[in-house]
C-alpha angles and dihedrals in degrees: 000000000000091000091050091053092048092047090050090052090045091053092047092050092048089052091049092049091048090055090051091051092052093052111099145117123015140166099245107176138014123189134186104183131201101220125103113329093005091293152192091049113170149141121215125207124198131198103215091177131102095242133057115263122215119191112232089181142340131060139173125340117198114202106196123204109314095351118131101187124125097206114143111246099180118033115213098181109145094016115131122202111194119227110280094010132116129225122209125206114191129187114246092201120115093012093309095152094054093043093050094050096043090049101046101023095235139068126264115244092244135014121203137187090210118117110270129204123281089204100278100068131092126251112203125187119208133174096200128076090224090050090239092133114059110189102176145347138197109212132013113303116252090004126119104231097212108130094003125126091250096055113122105180107168087356145078145243134196137190121258115254094243094060109099102159138053119255096236091236098307106113118220112187092197089071090065143065112221117191093202133248115310096014089136097041114134093356118138124226092276089054091053092049090050092057106030128059113192113187094014121085122166115215137163102253119207105247120240113248112267128238093260093053092048089050090052091049090052091047092050092049091049091048091051091052091049093049091050089050092052093046093045 
């Protein structure tokens, strides 16, 4: 009976550890601001995993309006996102860099001249240079978001804290909070700061196994070896 209990605990711990290993990169926040030049305009990525992640290829694809291409617009090759950290990519168009820094008081992790979403376009995260591996997406792929429930024109959206993995390209709106079109309209910088959180994403991390659980796992493994020895 004791061995059965230990084996059950061992299996449960293995499942928990497998879930932790699968947790990883997500798109965690998208913002289309209403300050000068339509800024701030950024996308935030978060590494919900327990190990640092370095891009060996891939980046951000921006599907604008009715476009269906999967061409990478922002390369992230060589970028490392530490475990538990977020990475902010801000548009530099229309003075975006200056607006972001004057609004939040710090610099984005990366500035890009690539076209960024006006609230009805799709951000797609890939880890392959040929876009063959889609990790996550905000918005329905190949669909113009105008008038949809996920549109965030002059607004913002962020990922729910219980989402730890990307959707693989199949968008699920229930994983997100959307403030609604125009939520940032007419707000000043302080108003934007109060509602958007670049560089900081709260998520429910999978806890590391405690010392007692690890001891039980070790005991179960040792017991299994002993049983095999006796039976052999």
